[in-house]
Chimera marker file (.cmm) of the C-alpha trace (Angstrom):
<marker_set name="trace">
<marker id="1" x="0.000" y="0.000" z="0.000" r="1" g="1" b="0" radius="0.5"/>
<marker id="2" x="1.624" y="3.253" z="-1.095" r="1" g="1" b="0" radius="0.5"/>
<marker id="3" x="-0.774" y="5.653" z="0.607" r="1" g="1" b="0" radius="0.5"/>
<marker id="4" x="-1.289" y="5.867" z="4.343" r="1" g="1" b="0" radius="0.5"/>
<marker id="5" x="-4.248" y="3.843" z="5.539" r="1" g="1" b="0" radius="0.5"/>
<marker id="6" x="-7.122" y="6.170" z="6.396" r="1" g="1" b="0" radius="0.5"/>
<marker id="7" x="-9.704" y="5.309" z="9.023" r="1" g="1" b="0" radius="0.5"/>
<marker id="8" x="-12.828" y="7.107" z="10.163" r="1" g="1" b="0" radius="0.5"/>
<marker id="9" x="-13.525" y="6.648" z="13.882" r="1" g="1" b="0" radius="0.5"/>
<marker id="10" x="-16.810" y="7.569" z="15.509" r="1" g="1" b="0" radius="0.5"/>
<marker id="11" x="-19.373" y="6.856" z="18.162" r="1" g="1" b="0" radius="0.5"/>
<marker id="12" x="-22.948" y="6.727" z="16.936" r="1" g="1" b="0" radius="0.5"/>
<marker id="13" x="-25.953" y="7.265" z="19.131" r="1" g="1" b="0" radius="0.5"/>
<marker id="14" x="-25.959" y="8.709" z="22.622" r="1" g="1" b="0" radius="0.5"/>
<marker id="15" x="-23.061" y="6.771" z="24.186" r="1" g="1" b="0" radius="0.5"/>
<marker id="16" x="-20.705" y="9.514" z="25.321" r="1" g="1" b="0" radius="0.5"/>
<marker id="17" x="-17.895" y="7.346" z="26.679" r="1" g="1" b="0" radius="0.5"/>
<marker id="18" x="-15.056" y="8.188" z="24.315" r="1" g="1" b="0" radius="0.5"/>
<marker id="19" x="-11.847" y="7.485" z="26.230" r="1" g="1" b="0" radius="0.5"/>
<marker id="20" x="-11.300" y="4.165" z="24.435" r="1" g="1" b="0" radius="0.5"/>
<marker id="21" x="-11.777" y="5.550" z="20.939" r="1" g="1" b="0" radius="0.5"/>
<marker id="22" x="-9.504" y="8.498" z="21.754" r="1" g="1" b="0" radius="0.5"/>
<marker id="23" x="-6.799" y="6.058" z="22.857" r="1" g="1" b="0" radius="0.5"/>
<marker id="24" x="-7.333" y="3.990" z="19.723" r="1" g="1" b="0" radius="0.5"/>
<marker id="25" x="-6.940" y="7.092" z="17.559" r="1" g="1" b="0" radius="0.5"/>
<marker id="26" x="-3.504" y="7.695" z="19.094" r="1" g="1" b="0" radius="0.5"/>
<marker id="27" x="-2.475" y="4.053" z="18.595" r="1" g="1" b="0" radius="0.5"/>
<marker id="28" x="-3.478" y="4.111" z="14.938" r="1" g="1" b="0" radius="0.5"/>
<marker id="29" x="-1.770" y="7.465" z="14.303" r="1" g="1" b="0" radius="0.5"/>
<marker id="30" x="1.400" y="6.216" z="15.993" r="1" g="1" b="0" radius="0.5"/>
<marker id="31" x="1.232" y="3.202" z="13.662" r="1" g="1" b="0" radius="0.5"/>
<marker id="32" x="1.314" y="5.531" z="10.636" r="1" g="1" b="0" radius="0.5"/>
<marker id="33" x="-2.363" y="5.733" z="9.768" r="1" g="1" b="0" radius="0.5"/>
<marker id="34" x="-4.363" y="8.820" z="8.970" r="1" g="1" b="0" radius="0.5"/>
<marker id="35" x="-7.141" y="8.970" z="11.547" r="1" g="1" b="0" radius="0.5"/>
<marker id="36" x="-10.245" y="11.110" z="11.345" r="1" g="1" b="0" radius="0.5"/>
<marker id="37" x="-11.998" y="10.904" z="14.695" r="1" g="1" b="0" radius="0.5"/>
<marker id="38" x="-15.514" y="12.266" z="14.307" r="1" g="1" b="0" radius="0.5"/>
<marker id="39" x="-16.071" y="11.919" z="18.031" r="1" g="1" b="0" radius="0.5"/>
<marker id="40" x="-19.257" y="11.074" z="19.821" r="1" g="1" b="0" radius="0.5"/>
<marker id="41" x="-22.962" y="11.568" z="19.198" r="1" g="1" b="0" radius="0.5"/>
<marker id="42" x="-22.720" y="11.038" z="15.430" r="1" g="1" b="0" radius="0.5"/>
<marker id="43" x="-25.523" y="9.823" z="13.218" r="1" g="1" b="0" radius="0.5"/>
<marker id="44" x="-25.148" y="6.890" z="10.881" r="1" g="1" b="0" radius="0.5"/>
<marker id="45" x="-25.455" y="9.075" z="7.741" r="1" g="1" b="0" radius="0.5"/>
<marker id="46" x="-22.785" y="11.464" z="9.097" r="1" g="1" b="0" radius="0.5"/>
<marker id="47" x="-20.295" y="8.630" z="9.538" r="1" g="1" b="0" radius="0.5"/>
<marker id="48" x="-20.890" y="7.135" z="6.110" r="1" g="1" b="0" radius="0.5"/>
<marker id="49" x="-20.815" y="10.556" z="4.436" r="1" g="1" b="0" radius="0.5"/>
<marker id="50" x="-17.486" y="11.344" z="6.129" r="1" g="1" b="0" radius="0.5"/>
<marker id="51" x="-16.018" y="8.023" z="4.978" r="1" g="1" b="0" radius="0.5"/>
<marker id="52" x="-17.036" y="8.805" z="1.394" r="1" g="1" b="0" radius="0.5"/>
<marker id="53" x="-15.801" y="12.402" z="1.496" r="1" g="1" b="0" radius="0.5"/>
<marker id="54" x="-12.479" y="11.419" z="3.051" r="1" g="1" b="0" radius="0.5"/>
<marker id="55" x="-12.001" y="8.377" z="0.795" r="1" g="1" b="0" radius="0.5"/>
<marker id="56" x="-11.466" y="6.249" z="3.892" r="1" g="1" b="0" radius="0.5"/>
<marker id="57" x="-10.224" y="2.676" z="3.798" r="1" g="1" b="0" radius="0.5"/>
<marker id="58" x="-11.964" y="1.587" z="7.020" r="1" g="1" b="0" radius="0.5"/>
<marker id="59" x="-14.760" y="2.745" z="9.344" r="1" g="1" b="0" radius="0.5"/>
<marker id="60" x="-14.268" y="2.055" z="13.052" r="1" g="1" b="0" radius="0.5"/>
<marker id="61" x="-17.045" y="2.416" z="15.608" r="1" g="1" b="0" radius="0.5"/>
<marker id="62" x="-16.890" y="2.183" z="19.388" r="1" g="1" b="0" radius="0.5"/>
<marker id="63" x="-19.750" y="0.821" z="21.471" r="1" g="1" b="0" radius="0.5"/>
<marker id="64" x="-19.850" y="0.783" z="25.247" r="1" g="1" b="0" radius="0.5"/>
<marker id="65" x="-23.575" y="0.901" z="25.934" r="1" g="1" b="0" radius="0.5"/>
<marker id="66" x="-24.849" y="-2.288" z="24.309" r="1" g="1" b="0" radius="0.5"/>
<marker id="67" x="-26.249" y="-0.607" z="21.205" r="1" g="1" b="0" radius="0.5"/>
<marker id="68" x="-24.019" y="-2.413" z="18.691" r="1" g="1" b="0" radius="0.5"/>
<marker id="69" x="-26.748" y="-4.830" z="17.571" r="1" g="1" b="0" radius="0.5"/>
<marker id="70" x="-29.020" y="-1.871" z="16.865" r="1" g="1" b="0" radius="0.5"/>
<marker id="71" x="-26.559" y="0.395" z="15.049" r="1" g="1" b="0" radius="0.5"/>
<marker id="72" x="-24.424" y="-2.061" z="13.056" r="1" g="1" b="0" radius="0.5"/>
<marker id="73" x="-27.268" y="-3.063" z="10.694" r="1" g="1" b="0" radius="0.5"/>
<marker id="74" x="-28.107" y="0.619" z="10.173" r="1" g="1" b="0" radius="0.5"/>
<marker id="75" x="-24.492" y="1.445" z="9.310" r="1" g="1" b="0" radius="0.5"/>
<marker id="76" x="-24.195" y="-1.483" z="6.915" r="1" g="1" b="0" radius="0.5"/>
<marker id="77" x="-27.495" y="-0.536" z="5.262" r="1" g="1" b="0" radius="0.5"/>
<marker id="78" x="-26.313" y="3.076" z="4.854" r="1" g="1" b="0" radius="0.5"/>
<marker id="79" x="-22.990" y="1.887" z="3.417" r="1" g="1" b="0" radius="0.5"/>
<marker id="80" x="-24.805" y="-0.306" z="0.879" r="1" g="1" b="0" radius="0.5"/>
<marker id="81" x="-27.193" y="2.512" z="-0.019" r="1" g="1" b="0" radius="0.5"/>
<marker id="82" x="-24.163" y="4.682" z="-0.808" r="1" g="1" b="0" radius="0.5"/>
<marker id="83" x="-22.177" y="1.930" z="-2.579" r="1" g="1" b="0" radius="0.5"/>
<marker id="84" x="-19.468" y="2.170" z="0.051" r="1" g="1" b="0" radius="0.5"/>
<marker id="85" x="-17.556" y="-1.082" z="0.069" r="1" g="1" b="0" radius="0.5"/>
<marker id="86" x="-14.970" y="-0.727" z="2.813" r="1" g="1" b="0" radius="0.5"/>
<marker id="87" x="-14.476" y="-2.713" z="6.014" r="1" g="1" b="0" radius="0.5"/>
<marker id="88" x="-16.428" y="-1.851" z="9.131" r="1" g="1" b="0" radius="0.5"/>
<marker id="89" x="-14.721" y="-2.626" z="12.424" r="1" g="1" b="0" radius="0.5"/>
<marker id="90" x="-16.179" y="-2.247" z="15.881" r="1" g="1" b="0" radius="0.5"/>
<marker id="91" x="-14.838" y="-2.346" z="19.390" r="1" g="1" b="0" radius="0.5"/>
<marker id="92" x="-15.742" y="-1.811" z="22.992" r="1" g="1" b="0" radius="0.5"/>
<marker id="93" x="-18.061" y="-3.748" z="25.243" r="1" g="1" b="0" radius="0.5"/>
<marker id="94" x="-19.023" y="-6.448" z="22.768" r="1" g="1" b="0" radius="0.5"/>
<marker id="95" x="-20.210" y="-9.698" z="24.345" r="1" g="1" b="0" radius="0.5"/>
<marker id="96" x="-18.405" y="-12.663" z="22.800" r="1" g="1" b="0" radius="0.5"/>
<marker id="97" x="-21.768" y="-14.330" z="22.146" r="1" g="1" b="0" radius="0.5"/>
<marker id="98" x="-22.627" y="-11.466" z="19.728" r="1" g="1" b="0" radius="0.5"/>
<marker id="99" x="-19.490" y="-11.874" z="17.604" r="1" g="1" b="0" radius="0.5"/>
<marker id="100" x="-20.870" y="-14.555" z="15.223" r="1" g="1" b="0" radius="0.5"/>
<marker id="101" x="-24.015" y="-12.494" z="14.617" r="1" g="1" b="0" radius="0.5"/>
<marker id="102" x="-21.999" y="-9.321" z="13.966" r="1" g="1" b="0" radius="0.5"/>
<marker id="103" x="-19.704" y="-11.135" z="11.528" r="1" g="1" b="0" radius="0.5"/>
<marker id="104" x="-22.753" y="-12.541" z="9.749" r="1" g="1" b="0" radius="0.5"/>
<marker id="105" x="-24.076" y="-8.967" z="9.405" r="1" g="1" b="0" radius="0.5"/>
<marker id="106" x="-20.843" y="-8.012" z="7.640" r="1" g="1" b="0" radius="0.5"/>
<marker id="107" x="-18.551" y="-6.594" z="10.322" r="1" g="1" b="0" radius="0.5"/>
<marker id="108" x="-14.947" y="-7.180" z="9.225" r="1" g="1" b="0" radius="0.5"/>
<marker id="109" x="-13.227" y="-6.818" z="12.582" r="1" g="1" b="0" radius="0.5"/>
<marker id="110" x="-14.502" y="-7.029" z="16.137" r="1" g="1" b="0" radius="0.5"/>
<marker id="111" x="-12.378" y="-5.958" z="19.094" r="1" g="1" b="0" radius="0.5"/>
<marker id="112" x="-13.957" y="-6.613" z="22.489" r="1" g="1" b="0" radius="0.5"/>
<marker id="113" x="-12.663" y="-4.813" z="25.566" r="1" g="1" b="0" radius="0.5"/>
<marker id="114" x="-9.201" y="-6.090" z="26.388" r="1" g="1" b="0" radius="0.5"/>
<marker id="115" x="-8.106" y="-6.567" z="22.767" r="1" g="1" b="0" radius="0.5"/>
<marker id="116" x="-4.413" y="-5.829" z="22.392" r="1" g="1" b="0" radius="0.5"/>
<marker id="117" x="-3.151" y="-2.727" z="20.659" r="1" g="1" b="0" radius="0.5"/>
<marker id="118" x="-0.955" y="-4.884" z="18.439" r="1" g="1" b="0" radius="0.5"/>
<marker id="119" x="-3.883" y="-7.029" z="17.278" r="1" g="1" b="0" radius="0.5"/>
<marker id="120" x="-6.095" y="-4.024" z="16.553" r="1" g="1" b="0" radius="0.5"/>
<marker id="121" x="-3.414" y="-2.120" z="14.641" r="1" g="1" b="0" radius="0.5"/>
<marker id="122" x="-2.378" y="-5.183" z="12.617" r="1" g="1" b="0" radius="0.5"/>
<marker id="123" x="-5.947" y="-6.031" z="11.632" r="1" g="1" b="0" radius="0.5"/>
<marker id="124" x="-6.884" y="-2.470" z="10.692" r="1" g="1" b="0" radius="0.5"/>
<marker id="125" x="-3.733" y="-2.209" z="8.552" r="1" g="1" b="0" radius="0.5"/>
<marker id="126" x="-4.538" y="-5.527" z="6.876" r="1" g="1" b="0" radius="0.5"/>
<marker id="127" x="-8.125" y="-4.499" z="6.149" r="1" g="1" b="0" radius="0.5"/>
<marker id="128" x="-7.059" y="-1.081" z="4.831" r="1" g="1" b="0" radius="0.5"/>
<marker id="129" x="-4.493" y="-2.702" z="2.544" r="1" g="1" b="0" radius="0.5"/>
<marker id="130" x="-7.157" y="-5.020" z="1.124" r="1" g="1" b="0" radius="0.5"/>
<marker id="131" x="-9.237" y="-1.978" z="0.124" r="1" g="1" b="0" radius="0.5"/>
<marker id="132" x="-6.303" y="-0.119" z="-1.382" r="1" g="1" b="0" radius="0.5"/>
<marker id="133" x="-5.407" y="-3.032" z="-3.646" r="1" g="1" b="0" radius="0.5"/>
<marker id="134" x="-8.956" y="-3.515" z="-4.970" r="1" g="1" b="0" radius="0.5"/>
<link id1="1" id2="2" r="1" g="1" b="0" radius="0.2"/>
<link id1="2" id2="3" r="1" g="1" b="0" radius="0.2"/>
<link id1="3" id2="4" r="1" g="1" b="0" radius="0.2"/>
<link id1="4" id2="5" r="1" g="1" b="0" radius="0.2"/>
<link id1="5" id2="6" r="1" g="1" b="0" radius="0.2"/>
<link id1="6" id2="7" r="1" g="1" b="0" radius="0.2"/>
<link id1="7" id2="8" r="1" g="1" b="0" radius="0.2"/>
<link id1="8" id2="9" r="1" g="1" b="0" radius="0.2"/>
<link id1="9" id2="10" r="1" g="1" b="0" radius="0.2"/>
<link id1="10" id2="11" r="1" g="1" b="0" radius="0.2"/>
<link id1="11" id2="12" r="1" g="1" b="0" radius="0.2"/>
<link id1="12" id2="13" r="1" g="1" b="0" radius="0.2"/>
<link id1="13" id2="14" r="1" g="1" b="0" radius="0.2"/>
<link id1="14" id2="15" r="1" g="1" b="0" radius="0.2"/>
<link id1="15" id2="16" r="1" g="1" b="0" radius="0.2"/>
<link id1="16" id2="17" r="1" g="1" b="0" radius="0.2"/>
<link id1="17" id2="18" r="1" g="1" b="0" radius="0.2"/>
<link id1="18" id2="19" r="1" g="1" b="0" radius="0.2"/>
<link id1="19" id2="20" r="1" g="1" b="0" radius="0.2"/>
<link id1="20" id2="21" r="1" g="1" b="0" radius="0.2"/>
<link id1="21" id2="22" r="1" g="1" b="0" radius="0.2"/>
<link id1="22" id2="23" r="1" g="1" b="0" radius="0.2"/>
<link id1="23" id2="24" r="1" g="1" b="0" radius="0.2"/>
<link id1="24" id2="25" r="1" g="1" b="0" radius="0.2"/>
<link id1="25" id2="26" r="1" g="1" b="0" radius="0.2"/>
<link id1="26" id2="27" r="1" g="1" b="0" radius="0.2"/>
<link id1="27" id2="28" r="1" g="1" b="0" radius="0.2"/>
<link id1="28" id2="29" r="1" g="1" b="0" radius="0.2"/>
<link id1="29" id2="30" r="1" g="1" b="0" radius="0.2"/>
<link id1="30" id2="31" r="1" g="1" b="0" radius="0.2"/>
<link id1="31" id2="32" r="1" g="1" b="0" radius="0.2"/>
<link id1="32" id2="33" r="1" g="1" b="0" radius="0.2"/>
<link id1="33" id2="34" r="1" g="1" b="0" radius="0.2"/>
<link id1="34" id2="35" r="1" g="1" b="0" radius="0.2"/>
<link id1="35" id2="36" r="1" g="1" b="0" radius="0.2"/>
<link id1="36" id2="37" r="1" g="1" b="0" radius="0.2"/>
<link id1="37" id2="38" r="1" g="1" b="0" radius="0.2"/>
<link id1="38" id2="39" r="1" g="1" b="0" radius="0.2"/>
<link id1="39" id2="40" r="1" g="1" b="0" radius="0.2"/>
<link id1="40" id2="41" r="1" g="1" b="0" radius="0.2"/>
<link id1="41" id2="42" r="1" g="1" b="0" radius="0.2"/>
<link id1="42" id2="43" r="1" g="1" b="0" radius="0.2"/>
<link id1="43" id2="44" r="1" g="1" b="0" radius="0.2"/>
<link id1="44" id2="45" r="1" g="1" b="0" radius="0.2"/>
<link id1="45" id2="46" r="1" g="1" b="0" radius="0.2"/>
<link id1="46" id2="47" r="1" g="1" b="0" radius="0.2"/>
<link id1="47" id2="48" r="1" g="1" b="0" radius="0.2"/>
<link id1="48" id2="49" r="1" g="1" b="0" radius="0.2"/>
<link id1="49" id2="50" r="1" g="1" b="0" radius="0.2"/>
<link id1="50" id2="51" r="1" g="1" b="0" radius="0.2"/>
<link id1="51" id2="52" r="1" g="1" b="0" radius="0.2"/>
<link id1="52" id2="53" r="1" g="1" b="0" radius="0.2"/>
<link id1="53" id2="54" r="1" g="1" b="0" radius="0.2"/>
<link id1="54" id2="55" r="1" g="1" b="0" radius="0.2"/>
<link id1="55" id2="56" r="1" g="1" b="0" radius="0.2"/>
<link id1="56" id2="57" r="1" g="1" b="0" radius="0.2"/>
<link id1="57" id2="58" r="1" g="1" b="0" radius="0.2"/>
<link id1="58" id2="59" r="1" g="1" b="0" radius="0.2"/>
<link id1="59" id2="60" r="1" g="1" b="0" radius="0.2"/>
<link id1="60" id2="61" r="1" g="1" b="0" radius="0.2"/>
<link id1="61" id2="62" r="1" g="1" b="0" radius="0.2"/>
<link id1="62" id2="63" r="1" g="1" b="0" radius="0.2"/>
<link id1="63" id2="64" r="1" g="1" b="0" radius="0.2"/>
<link id1="64" id2="65" r="1" g="1" b="0" radius="0.2"/>
<link id1="65" id2="66" r="1" g="1" b="0" radius="0.2"/>
<link id1="66" id2="67" r="1" g="1" b="0" radius="0.2"/>
<link id1="67" id2="68" r="1" g="1" b="0" radius="0.2"/>
<link id1="68" id2="69" r="1" g="1" b="0" radius="0.2"/>
<link id1="69" id2="70" r="1" g="1" b="0" radius="0.2"/>
<link id1="70" id2="71" r="1" g="1" b="0" radius="0.2"/>
<link id1="71" id2="72" r="1" g="1" b="0" radius="0.2"/>
<link id1="72" id2="73" r="1" g="1" b="0" radius="0.2"/>
<link id1="73" id2="74" r="1" g="1" b="0" radius="0.2"/>
<link id1="74" id2="75" r="1" g="1" b="0" radius="0.2"/>
<link id1="75" id2="76" r="1" g="1" b="0" radius="0.2"/>
<link id1="76" id2="77" r="1" g="1" b="0" radius="0.2"/>
<link id1="77" id2="78" r="1" g="1" b="0" radius="0.2"/>
<link id1="78" id2="79" r="1" g="1" b="0" radius="0.2"/>
<link id1="79" id2="80" r="1" g="1" b="0" radius="0.2"/>
<link id1="80" id2="81" r="1" g="1" b="0" radius="0.2"/>
<link id1="81" id2="82" r="1" g="1" b="0" radius="0.2"/>
<link id1="82" id2="83" r="1" g="1" b="0" radius="0.2"/>
<link id1="83" id2="84" r="1" g="1" b="0" radius="0.2"/>
<link id1="84" id2="85" r="1" g="1" b="0" radius="0.2"/>
<link id1="85" id2="86" r="1" g="1" b="0" radius="0.2"/>
<link id1="86" id2="87" r="1" g="1" b="0" radius="0.2"/>
<link id1="87" id2="88" r="1" g="1" b="0" radius="0.2"/>
<link id1="88" id2="89" r="1" g="1" b="0" radius="0.2"/>
<link id1="89" id2="90" r="1" g="1" b="0" radius="0.2"/>
<link id1="90" id2="91" r="1" g="1" b="0" radius="0.2"/>
<link id1="91" id2="92" r="1" g="1" b="0" radius="0.2"/>
<link id1="92" id2="93" r="1" g="1" b="0" radius="0.2"/>
<link id1="93" id2="94" r="1" g="1" b="0" radius="0.2"/>
<link id1="94" id2="95" r="1" g="1" b="0" radius="0.2"/>
<link id1="95" id2="96" r="1" g="1" b="0" radius="0.2"/>
<link id1="96" id2="97" r="1" g="1" b="0" radius="0.2"/>
<link id1="97" id2="98" r="1" g="1" b="0" radius="0.2"/>
<link id1="98" id2="99" r="1" g="1" b="0" radius="0.2"/>
<link id1="99" id2="100" r="1" g="1" b="0" radius="0.2"/>
<link id1="100" id2="101" r="1" g="1" b="0" radius="0.2"/>
<link id1="101" id2="102" r="1" g="1" b="0" radius="0.2"/>
<link id1="102" id2="103" r="1" g="1" b="0" radius="0.2"/>
<link id1="103" id2="104" r="1" g="1" b="0" radius="0.2"/>
<link id1="104" id2="105" r="1" g="1" b="0" radius="0.2"/>
<link id1="105" id2="106" r="1" g="1" b="0" radius="0.2"/>
<link id1="106" id2="107" r="1" g="1" b="0" radius="0.2"/>
<link id1="107" id2="108" r="1" g="1" b="0" radius="0.2"/>
<link id1="108" id2="109" r="1" g="1" b="0" radius="0.2"/>
<link id1="109" id2="110" r="1" g="1" b="0" radius="0.2"/>
<link id1="110" id2="111" r="1" g="1" b="0" radius="0.2"/>
<link id1="111" id2="112" r="1" g="1" b="0" radius="0.2"/>
<link id1="112" id2="113" r="1" g="1" b="0" radius="0.2"/>
<link id1="113" id2="114" r="1" g="1" b="0" radius="0.2"/>
<link id1="114" id2="115" r="1" g="1" b="0" radius="0.2"/>
<link id1="115" id2="116" r="1" g="1" b="0" radius="0.2"/>
<link id1="116" id2="117" r="1" g="1" b="0" radius="0.2"/>
<link id1="117" id2="118" r="1" g="1" b="0" radius="0.2"/>
<link id1="118" id2="119" r="1" g="1" b="0" radius="0.2"/>
<link id1="119" id2="120" r="1" g="1" b="0" radius="0.2"/>
<link id1="120" id2="121" r="1" g="1" b="0" radius="0.2"/>
<link id1="121" id2="122" r="1" g="1" b="0" radius="0.2"/>
<link id1="122" id2="123" r="1" g="1" b="0" radius="0.2"/>
<link id1="123" id2="124" r="1" g="1" b="0" radius="0.2"/>
<link id1="124" id2="125" r="1" g="1" b="0" radius="0.2"/>
<link id1="125" id2="126" r="1" g="1" b="0" radius="0.2"/>
<link id1="126" id2="127" r="1" g="1" b="0" radius="0.2"/>
<link id1="127" id2="128" r="1" g="1" b="0" radius="0.2"/>
<link id1="128" id2="129" r="1" g="1" b="0" radius="0.2"/>
<link id1="129" id2="130" r="1" g="1" b="0" radius="0.2"/>
<link id1="130" id2="131" r="1" g="1" b="0" radius="0.2"/>
<link id1="131" id2="132" r="1" g="1" b="0" radius="0.2"/>
<link id1="132" id2="133" r="1" g="1" b="0" radius="0.2"/>
<link id1="133" id2="134" r="1" g="1" b="0" radius="0.2"/>
</marker_set>
């Protein structure tokens, strides 16, 4: 990949706990990625629109309030509606029992609380590279 991987980070809905996503933004920047952190309280259309406008390689969402099963289908639907074919990754308080369902919905990477920085960075880089070569 010749260009820097670019990732959009955001929190959708009313979950205001953003310490984890702020830390993740630093990790990804330190790993050489271009990070656009939209912050908290974003709508699904805002996130998808930003990914299109910024020509992002990956969208990353953080969930700490249990709303991942509600918002993930909405994000994927909005991505499809806008012909946006890039990986969606999520992290935060994600019960392990929800992982198969989220993968079936189309989530490319799932990072429950406690995931290592190395694993997250490596997977996001791999997913971004797969977009850049398509």
